[in-house]
ZATIMI-624978 format. One line per field, with one value per residue (C-alpha): residue number from 0; residue in three letters; x negated, y, z. Coordinates in nm, 3 decimals, padded with zeros to 5 digits. Each point is the difference from the previous one (the first is absolute). Layout:
! ZATIMI-624978
k [NUM_...]
r [ALA_...]
X [X_...]
Y [Y_...]
Z [Z_...]
***
This chain:
! ZATIMI-624978
k [0_1_2_3_4_5_6_7_8_9_10_11_12_13_14_15_16_17_18_19_20_21_22_23_24_25_26_27_28_29_30_31_32_33_34_35_36_37_38_39_40_41_42_43_44_45_46_47_48_49_50_51_52_53_54_55_56_57_58_59_60_61_62_63_64_65_66_67_68_69_70_71_72_73_74_75_76_77_78_79_80_81_82_83_84_85_86_87_88_89_90_91_92_93_94_95_96_97_98_99_100_101_102_103_104_105_106_107_108_109_110_111_112_113_114_115_116_117_118_119_120_121_122_123_124_125_126_127_128_129_130_131_132_133_134_135_136_137_138_139_140_141_142_143_144_145_146_147_148_149_150_151_152_153_154_155_156_157_158_159_160_161_162_163_164_165_166_167_168_169_170_171_172_173_174_175_176_177_178_179_180_181_182_183_184_185_186_187_188_189_190_191_192_193_194_195_196_197_198_199_200_201_202_203_204_205_206_207_208_209_210_211_212_213_214_215_216_217_218_219_220_221_222_223_224_225_226_227_228_229_230_231_232_233_234_235_236_237_238_239_240_241_242_243_244_245_246_247_248_249_250_251_252_253_254_255_256_257_258_259_260_261_262_263_264_265_266_267_268_269_270_271_272_273_274_275_276_277_278_279_280_281_282_283_284_285_286_287_288_289_290_291_292_293_294_295_296_297_298_299_300_301_302_303_304_305_306_307_308_309_310_311_312_313_314_315_316_317_318_319_320_321_322_323_324_325_326_327_328_329_330_331_332_333_334_335_336_337_338]
r [MET_LEU_PHE_CYS_SER_THR_TRP_ASN_LEU_TYR_CYS_LEU_VAL_CYS_TYR_GLY_SER_HIS_LYS_LEU_SER_PRO_PRO_VAL_ASN_LEU_SER_LEU_LYS_SER_HIS_ASN_PHE_LYS_THR_ILE_LEU_THR_TRP_ALA_ASP_VAL_ASN_LYS_THR_SER_GLU_THR_THR_ASN_PHE_THR_VAL_GLN_PHE_ARG_ASP_TYR_GLN_THR_ALA_GLN_TRP_GLN_LEU_PHE_PRO_PRO_CYS_SER_ASN_ILE_ALA_LEU_TYR_HIS_CYS_ASP_VAL_THR_ASP_ALA_PHE_SER_VAL_ASN_LEU_SER_THR_ALA_ASN_SER_TYR_TYR_ALA_LYS_VAL_LYS_ALA_ILE_THR_LYS_PHE_GLU_GLU_SER_GLN_PHE_VAL_LEU_THR_LYS_ARG_PHE_SER_PHE_GLN_GLN_ASN_ALA_THR_ILE_GLY_ALA_PRO_THR_VAL_ASP_ILE_LEU_VAL_ARG_GLY_HIS_GLN_VAL_PHE_LEU_ARG_CYS_ILE_TYR_PRO_PHE_PHE_PRO_LYS_LEU_THR_THR_ALA_THR_GLY_ARG_ASN_ILE_ASP_HIS_ASN_PHE_ARG_CYS_ASP_ILE_CYS_VAL_TRP_GLN_GLU_GLY_ARG_ASN_GLU_SER_LYS_ASN_CYS_PRO_THR_ARG_LYS_SER_LYS_LEU_LYS_LEU_ASN_ILE_THR_GLN_PRO_GLY_VAL_THR_LEU_CYS_VAL_SER_ALA_ARG_VAL_ASN_PRO_LYS_GLN_TRP_LYS_MET_LYS_THR_GLU_TRP_SER_THR_GLN_LYS_CYS_PHE_GLN_VAL_ARG_SER_LEU_SER_LEU_GLN_GLU_ILE_LEU_LEU_VAL_LEU_LEU_ALA_VAL_ILE_ALA_PHE_SER_LEU_GLY_PHE_ILE_THR_VAL_ARG_ILE_ILE_TRP_LYS_PHE_VAL_LYS_LYS_GLU_LEU_VAL_LEU_PRO_LYS_SER_LEU_MET_LEU_ILE_VAL_LYS_ALA_ILE_ASN_PRO_TYR_ALA_ASP_MET_LYS_ILE_GLU_GLU_ASP_SER_VAL_SER_VAL_VAL_ILE_LYS_TYR_GLU_ASP_VAL_CYS_PRO_VAL_GLU_SER_ASN_ASP_PHE_TYR_GLU_GLU_VAL_THR_LYS_PRO_ILE_SER_ASN_PRO_GLU_VAL_THR_GLU_PRO_LEU_SER_VAL_ASP_LEU_LYS_TYR_ALA_GLY_LYS_GLY_TRP_PRO_TYR_ASP_GLN_PRO_GLN_THR_LEU_LEU_SER_ILE_THR]
X [04.860_-00.168_-00.354_-00.221_-00.376_-00.132_00.025_00.114_00.291_00.089_00.022_00.203_00.231_00.020_-00.019_00.129_-00.145_00.000_-00.333_-00.120_00.013_-00.330_-00.104_00.118_-00.121_-00.350_-00.195_-00.379_-00.102_-00.367_-00.114_-00.370_-00.083_00.224_00.263_00.292_00.232_00.397_00.315_00.345_00.184_00.343_00.037_00.270_-00.110_00.003_-00.378_-00.283_-00.121_-00.381_-00.189_-00.334_-00.206_-00.243_-00.207_-00.209_-00.211_00.010_-00.365_00.020_00.380_-00.016_00.266_-00.132_00.178_-00.029_-00.041_00.089_00.319_00.086_00.325_00.077_00.324_-00.057_00.149_-00.346_-00.363_-00.316_-00.191_-00.274_-00.245_00.153_-00.036_-00.350_-00.118_-00.197_00.086_-00.059_00.182_00.079_00.133_00.377_00.184_00.337_00.145_00.293_00.217_00.245_00.224_-00.040_00.241_-00.074_00.128_00.015_-00.208_00.105_-00.183_-00.271_00.113_-00.274_-00.101_-00.095_-00.352_-00.159_-00.318_-00.164_00.010_00.364_00.166_-00.223_-00.027_-00.268_00.115_-00.101_-00.312_-00.079_-00.178_-00.230_-00.064_-00.282_00.006_-00.340_00.016_00.034_-00.083_00.266_-00.112_00.247_-00.023_00.248_00.057_00.142_00.294_-00.082_-00.066_-00.045_-00.331_00.007_-00.281_00.036_-00.100_-00.365_-00.029_00.047_00.256_00.331_-00.063_-00.378_00.066_00.314_-00.010_00.245_00.169_00.022_00.223_-00.057_00.190_00.102_00.330_00.276_-00.159_00.027_-00.052_-00.374_-00.082_-00.354_-00.042_-00.370_00.039_-00.183_-00.124_-00.017_-00.143_00.028_-00.152_00.171_-00.148_00.261_-00.077_00.371_00.050_00.301_00.143_00.193_-00.052_00.188_-00.141_00.148_-00.190_00.045_-00.218_-00.157_-00.060_-00.165_-00.024_00.298_00.254_00.249_00.292_-00.106_00.162_-00.085_-00.033_00.205_-00.125_-00.211_-00.034_-00.264_-00.141_-00.335_-00.107_-00.344_-00.186_00.042_-00.293_00.049_-00.001_-00.299_-00.186_00.116_-00.125_-00.337_-00.038_00.086_-00.256_-00.279_00.096_-00.006_-00.363_-00.127_00.134_-00.144_-00.346_00.016_00.074_-00.273_-00.255_00.108_-00.006_-00.340_-00.137_00.191_-00.140_-00.342_-00.260_-00.255_-00.344_-00.234_-00.364_-00.130_-00.120_00.366_00.156_-00.086_00.122_00.337_00.017_-00.061_00.284_00.256_-00.106_00.265_-00.065_-00.021_-00.307_-00.240_-00.365_-00.187_-00.318_-00.353_00.166_-00.218_00.139_-00.025_-00.091_00.237_-00.186_-00.357_-00.158_-00.363_-00.145_-00.271_-00.255_-00.075_-00.354_-00.109_-00.325_00.077_-00.169_00.103_-00.244_00.029_-00.248_00.125_-00.291_-00.299_-00.349_-00.195_-00.335_-00.100_-00.225_00.285_00.251_00.346_00.238_00.277_00.370_00.281_00.351_00.212_00.322_00.146_-00.182_00.217_00.274_-00.092_-00.140_-00.264_-00.243_00.042_-00.243_-00.326_-00.257_-00.386_-00.185_-00.337_-00.165_00.074_-00.201]
Y [06.363_00.177_00.079_-00.002_00.120_-00.351_-00.318_-00.185_00.238_-00.014_-00.387_00.006_00.220_-00.174_-00.377_00.011_-00.147_-00.360_-00.169_-00.324_-00.306_-00.181_-00.337_-00.321_-00.368_00.076_-00.312_-00.069_-00.344_-00.094_-00.332_-00.056_00.356_00.155_00.214_00.146_00.247_-00.020_00.200_00.087_00.328_00.063_00.348_00.055_00.328_00.094_00.132_-00.245_-00.125_-00.064_-00.097_00.057_-00.210_00.063_-00.244_00.024_-00.263_-00.054_00.084_00.341_00.076_00.244_00.026_00.020_00.021_-00.306_00.170_-00.336_00.025_00.373_00.129_-00.331_-00.140_-00.345_-00.186_-00.161_00.078_-00.182_00.085_-00.219_00.243_00.244_-00.308_-00.054_00.324_-00.124_-00.359_-00.247_-00.273_00.227_00.286_00.070_00.242_00.213_00.119_00.260_00.098_00.283_00.098_00.303_00.160_00.332_00.183_-00.205_-00.267_-00.221_-00.079_-00.255_-00.367_-00.200_-00.368_-00.232_-00.058_-00.204_-00.231_-00.266_-00.251_00.033_00.082_-00.125_-00.345_-00.167_-00.243_-00.346_-00.087_-00.251_-00.329_-00.096_-00.408_-00.181_-00.390_-00.158_-00.374_-00.032_00.360_00.284_00.375_00.268_00.371_00.242_00.300_00.323_00.200_00.367_00.254_00.372_00.121_00.161_00.050_00.026_00.316_-00.171_-00.021_-00.373_-00.163_-00.105_-00.379_-00.013_-00.251_-00.197_-00.381_-00.262_-00.272_-00.302_-00.320_-00.328_-00.317_-00.320_-00.008_-00.105_00.067_00.372_-00.068_-00.093_00.330_00.097_00.383_00.141_00.377_00.291_-00.193_00.160_-00.335_-00.363_-00.342_-00.318_-00.336_-00.256_-00.357_-00.152_-00.072_00.096_00.244_00.283_00.327_00.332_00.325_00.348_00.327_00.322_00.322_00.047_00.388_-00.074_00.353_00.136_-00.271_00.067_-00.231_-00.241_-00.231_-00.397_-00.047_-00.296_-00.339_-00.149_-00.397_-00.190_-00.349_-00.115_-00.312_-00.187_-00.080_-00.360_-00.225_00.034_00.383_-00.005_-00.180_00.223_00.297_-00.161_-00.095_00.364_00.121_-00.236_00.082_00.341_-00.022_-00.194_00.218_00.312_-00.166_-00.091_00.333_00.156_-00.254_00.064_00.390_-00.034_-00.185_00.223_00.306_-00.100_00.110_-00.263_00.115_-00.194_-00.004_00.081_-00.347_-00.132_00.281_-00.159_-00.345_00.151_00.215_-00.291_-00.198_00.275_00.313_00.221_-00.068_00.357_-00.051_00.217_-00.070_00.032_00.209_-00.156_-00.316_-00.311_-00.318_-00.286_-00.344_-00.265_-00.307_-00.052_-00.309_-00.095_00.071_-00.193_00.229_00.000_-00.024_00.309_00.072_00.384_00.192_00.340_00.180_00.355_00.174_00.277_00.242_-00.008_-00.070_00.340_-00.184_-00.336_-00.068_00.005_-00.258_00.064_-00.244_-00.043_00.044_-00.190_00.131_-00.223_00.137_-00.322_-00.233_-00.310_00.039_-00.301_00.206_-00.170_00.251_00.064_-00.289_00.126_00.073_00.014_00.309_-00.107_00.346_00.350_00.197]
Z [00.386_00.278_-00.036_00.286_00.067_00.108_-00.199_00.293_00.053_-00.373_00.008_00.289_-00.153_-00.323_00.098_00.354_00.307_-00.097_-00.006_-00.186_00.215_00.062_-00.172_00.191_00.046_-00.012_-00.009_-00.023_-00.149_-00.020_-00.158_-00.087_00.113_-00.266_00.198_-00.135_00.174_-00.149_00.079_-00.098_-00.084_00.121_-00.152_-00.282_-00.184_-00.334_00.050_-00.043_00.318_00.043_00.283_00.205_00.205_00.278_00.213_00.312_00.190_00.353_00.085_-00.147_00.029_-00.294_-00.249_-00.368_-00.288_-00.259_-00.336_-00.204_00.160_00.018_-00.164_-00.172_-00.129_00.108_00.304_00.069_00.073_-00.016_00.329_-00.031_-00.037_00.285_00.256_-00.069_00.177_00.292_-00.067_00.263_00.204_00.273_-00.188_-00.087_-00.244_-00.047_-00.289_-00.073_-00.302_-00.059_-00.320_-00.185_-00.265_-00.193_00.291_00.283_00.206_00.288_00.308_00.007_00.124_00.168_-00.030_00.293_00.115_-00.267_00.056_-00.187_00.269_00.088_-00.323_-00.301_-00.161_-00.191_-00.285_-00.059_-00.190_-00.274_00.065_-00.273_-00.018_-00.138_00.019_-00.099_00.100_00.381_00.031_00.038_-00.020_00.098_-00.046_00.131_-00.221_00.195_-00.153_-00.145_00.257_-00.093_00.049_00.326_00.251_00.378_00.207_00.045_-00.388_-00.037_-00.248_00.153_-00.084_00.087_00.278_-00.150_00.010_-00.072_00.230_-00.245_00.112_-00.159_00.058_-00.142_-00.199_00.210_00.333_00.080_00.394_-00.082_-00.154_-00.008_00.032_00.000_00.091_-00.187_-00.291_-00.366_-00.120_00.098_-00.108_00.097_-00.040_-00.044_00.106_-00.077_-00.382_-00.171_00.283_-00.065_00.151_00.063_00.086_00.099_00.117_00.158_00.047_00.323_00.034_00.345_00.179_-00.204_00.155_-00.271_-00.094_-00.285_-00.226_-00.076_-00.357_-00.186_00.076_-00.268_-00.038_-00.202_-00.016_00.095_-00.171_-00.008_-00.337_-00.083_-00.090_-00.368_00.019_00.226_-00.279_-00.270_00.186_00.047_-00.350_-00.126_00.218_-00.093_-00.372_00.033_00.185_-00.289_-00.276_00.204_00.032_-00.383_-00.124_00.193_-00.109_-00.354_00.020_00.155_-00.309_-00.254_00.178_00.043_-00.257_-00.115_-00.086_-00.210_-00.069_-00.309_-00.060_00.017_-00.209_-00.347_00.108_00.130_-00.331_-00.209_00.186_-00.016_-00.193_00.123_00.357_00.202_00.181_00.235_-00.009_00.312_-00.051_00.078_00.136_00.067_-00.086_00.253_-00.085_00.131_-00.164_-00.145_-00.175_-00.052_-00.346_-00.140_-00.136_-00.402_-00.091_-00.203_-00.163_00.007_00.271_00.116_00.216_00.175_00.181_00.255_-00.080_-00.228_00.124_-00.023_00.148_-00.169_00.287_00.238_00.013_00.102_00.104_-00.296_00.104_-00.215_-00.038_00.198_-00.145_-00.153_00.215_00.139_-00.244_-00.220_-00.312_-00.192_00.035_00.373_00.087_00.143_-00.259_00.024_-00.136_-00.141_-00.057_-00.095_-00.238]
***
């Protein structure tokens, strides 16, 4: 073995001048903005061969190392994040790969120019179908996209919509395809008809290749008279039940306050009743009857104040507290003399 002063000369003497062959069959495939770079290796050596990937976008034209795919032993690399730098509909990208062993490395091999408009595709959406009587509701559910933002700071799918096609089964030539609709409502006047639906994503300014979803067919039928009556009866029964519950709940929760004059009567009927007595309440007369006065020989007299001067005669006042209530001694009395 010949020892040399430099590492390159040492490798040249020890291992010869043969270099590794670069990777072959480079391919970039992008689906739903997820971009994968693949390659193949033709080197047959006992040494482990690794690979390193670099990328650049067309606007900056500067090659950058892609750390997730540096010195890896795989034959593929997810360059989704690399191809999101300065992301826009007009930008394009390149990638290059080289092979590396412990003592050797190959030259870089370059991919073809890649742009989302020319080389990427968007998968088919899912169509959600809801039938309510003669009304049909269609909703387009987009496929999963990576959370990427454009150079202007917007999400890549911020302006995505769907093209939804609806047609009667067996009549493909009469397709109705409203464009750029994420939701669609249909009023079907013909009962018992079978409709089919298919949709695709409309990316507008991206102008990417898109895929149509597999057609789904469903039947729209109108309600019979018996079904309509059952629905009406169910609505009426529910309304009556709700009103009844509200009334019962109102009476159960309400606290009844009784005046003192009624407390003893209620207590006599139900000694265990839980009552709340209204303080200082006034009983209301709801019915009255004339009562014949009963004669009495007993007289009750009341003088509001004594007479201090016998020579001065002051008018006397009688307490009328109980007057008009039909008591025997409530009749007007004549005062004869006072001593």
